N, C-alpha and C positions, 0 to 999 in steps of 0.2 A: 460495404465501406467505400468511401470515395478516395481513390488512389491519390488524386492531386490535392487532397485536403489534409493529409496526414504526414506530419514529421518531415516535410520537405523544406529544404533551405530557401525555397522561393515563395513559401506561403506564410501567412501570419496568423492563421486560424485553423483550429482542429475542431471538427464537429463529431460528438460522440453521443449516441443514444444510450441512456442509462436509466433503467427502472421507469421507462415511459417518459423520461424527460430528455429534451434535446439540449445538451450542454455545448456552448460555444467557448472554447478555450483559446485565448490569445497566446501567442508565443513569439519569441524573437530568436530563432535558431542561429542567426548571424552574429549575435552578441558574443562577448568573451566568456560569459557565464553559462555553464552547462545547465543550470537550473531554469533557464528561460526557454527550454525546448521540452515539448511533450514527448517523453520517451515511451517506447512500446510497453514496458513493464507496467506502467500506470494504467494503460488501457486493459491489459490482461487482468490486472488487479480488480478494477471496477466491474468488469464483465464477470469475473469470478464471484464477486459479491452479488451481482444480479442473479446469476444462475442458482446460487445457494440461499436466496432470500425467502424462499417459500416456507421453509421449516428449519428447525435447528437454531444454533446460536446466532445466525446472521439474519433472522427474520426481524422485521421492524418491531414487533411486539417485544422481542428480547433486547433490542438495541435502543429503544426509546429511552432517552435520558442518560444513557451511558456516556462517559467522558472518554474522548479519544484525542491523541496528539499525533500529528504527522511530522516526521523529521525529514528535512530536505524536501519540503513540499514542492518547490519549483513553481510550476504553473497551477498547482492545486487540485488536479483532477482526482487523485485518490481520496483526499479529504472531503471533497464534494460528494463523492460516492458514499462515504460513511454518513455524511449529514443527510443525504436523501433517505437513508434507512433509519434516521431518527437520532443519531448520535450528536452530542455537542462536541464540536471538534476545535482544537487549536492547531492551526496550520503554521508551521515554523520554517524559517530558512535564514540565510545570511541577509544582512541589511540591503545589499545591492539587488537582491531578487524580490524584495518585498513589494515595490510598486506594482509590478506585473501580477504578483500573487494577489494583492489586495484588489486590483481591478477585476481579475477573474472571479474572485469570491463574491464581490459585491454585485457584479453584473449578473452572474448566473443564479445566485440566490434570489435576487430581485425578479428575474425573468421567471424562475420556477414558481415563486409565490404568486406572481401576477397571473400566470397561466393556470395555476392550480390553487386557488385560495383556500380550499378545504384540505389540502395535503398536510399530512402529519410529518413535518420536517424537523430536523434538528437545527443546529446553528453552526456557524463557522466564524471564528475570530482569528486574526493573524498576529503573530508575534515573532520578534527576532530571537533566534536561538543558535548561538555558536556552540558546537559540540564541546562539552567539557567545561563550559562557562557556568560556574555555580550560581552566579546572580541571575542569569537567564533561566536556568533550570528552576530555581526557587520561585521566580516570578510567575511561572505557569501553574504553580500549585499541584505538584505531583502528590500521590500516585494517580495513574490513569487506568481505566478499564481496558483500553486498547492503545498500543503504540504501533503505528504503521509507518512504513517507509518503502519507496519504490525507486529502484535504480540509483541508490546512493552509494553502492559498493563498487568501486572501479579502480581503487589504488590502495596499496598496502598501508600507507601512512594514515589512512582514514579509519582503519579497523579498530584501533585502540580507543580513539575518542568516541567513535560510534558506540562501542560496547559500554564505555564508562557512562555515556549519556543515557543509554537504554536502562542500565542498572539503576541510575539515579532517578529515573522517571517511573520505574516499575514498582509495583507492590506485590504481595504474595498471591494475588488473584488476577494479575494483569495478563492479557493475551497480547503477544507480539506477532505482527504480521509483516513479513518482509517479502517483497517481490523484486527480482533483479535479473538482468541478462548477464550470463557468464561471458566475460571477455578475457579473463586470465585464469587459467587453471591453478596457477600458483596462489593467486589472491583468494580464489574460491576455496581451495583446500585449507589455507590458513584461517580463513573466516569461519569455516565449518568447525574446525578444531577449537577455536576460541568460543564459539557458541555452545558447543557440546560440553565444554567445561563449566558452563554457567546455566544452561537452559536444557529443558527437555525439548528436543527439536523434532518436528514432524514435517516431512516434505508433502506438500499438497499434490495428490496424483493428478495427472493430466486429465483424467476422466471427470474430475470435479471442476475443471475449467470450462469456459465457454468453448463450444465446438470450433469456432472460427478464430477467436482471439486467444490463441495460444501458439507456442513455438517451442521446439526442443531445447533451445538455448535459454529460454526464460523460465525461471523456477519461482514458485511461491513457497514460503516456509511459515509455519505456525509454531510459536514457541511460548513456553512458560518457564518461570524460574524453577530450578531444581528444588527438591523437597527441603534440603538443608537451608537453602537461601530463603525459602518461604518461611521456615521456622524462625530464622533470625529476624526477618523483616516483620513478622507478626508481633514480635515483642514491642515494636514501636507503633503498632496500629492504634488509632484513636477513633472515638465515635464520629469525629468530623469527617473521616474518610467515607463513612456510610452516608452522611448528610450530603456529601458532594456527588453521590451517585455511584460510589464504588460498589462492585458486585458483592453480594453476600450469600446468594443461593448458588452454591457450587454445583449441586446436582443437576440443575437445568443446563449448565454450561457444558456438560459432557455429551450433549445430543450429537454434536458434529462428529466427535470421535466414535461414538457408538454407531452412527450411520456409516461411517467410513469402514469400521471393522466388519459390519454386516454385509456391506457392499463390496468389500475388497476384491473378492474373486471375480465378481461380475465386472467391476471396474477394470481390472487387469485384462480380462478377455475383451471387453468392449474397446479398450484403448488399443490393444494389438490389432483388432479388426479395423479400427478407424485409421490407424497409421498405415496399414497395408492398403486400404482403399485410397488414402490420400496420395500415396505414391503413384497411383494409377491415374490420378486426376490431373488436369491441366493446372499449372501454377496460377493461383488466384491473385487478386489485387493486393491482399495482405502480404503474400510472399514476395510479389514483385516490388512493392514499396520497401519492404525490409531489406531486400538484396541491394536495392539502389541506394539506401541510406547507410549501409554498413561501413563503406569506405570512409565516408565523411565522419562517422562516429569515431572510428578508430584513430583517424588523423587528429581529431579534436582531443581525444584522450591522451595521445602521445605528447601533445603540447602542454599538458598540465605539469606544473612545477610545484 
């Protein structure tokens, strides 16, 4: 990775290699909107997708034609990652962030298609979605196969509207993927408790993440509605959901969990060895950049009202 091209207040572009494609993500970290910066969790997320795309639920053959929605898309990196795997993505955010999001989506999808005319890509459309706004939620036509979000959890007042929005967008077979950096233990604990009341929550082990694009403070979660919620939602299912591409073959979706159970002991051993080895290594560019950006992030968060 290029240290001077990632999440620095002095740069306007981030370059990330994802699934063989070179994405150029424009950002404006000096604006008053947090969504105009490429946060580290989005990079951890797309590199996680890349690492796990050869088999299981994240391989292109399984994701082709699936519907995904990105909440708090910001600069759009996570949604672009899902589209590269074949998903049809709706990337959403507040209206002030949409111009930059639209530019990133249009430029990168155009560049990828021009460089790889035969690539089997999904699509990305951009929409305004204020969390809890029923008209905005209705306009994107839920439910979705996947709901994704990265670094959208940083303040207590956002937890309830985020949960309400996820519940409104989810169906009985929706997979929810959340990646974020822990900045407040209080907010983190409250969020986990809220999620566990509504979802089956699985923490993605570090060994499943990219060897370089990961950090102890950045966590990825995979969630699905609890059984009772699935039963309640299934009473309102209609054939149109299947026509929109909603998942119907549940057995194939268990591949990731089965792989994780089979590999759990190996993963834990490998992770411990890697962490030990990492402590002996010289701090790399990723760590240097993260340390240099942390103070600016915290200061920006404090200013939120």
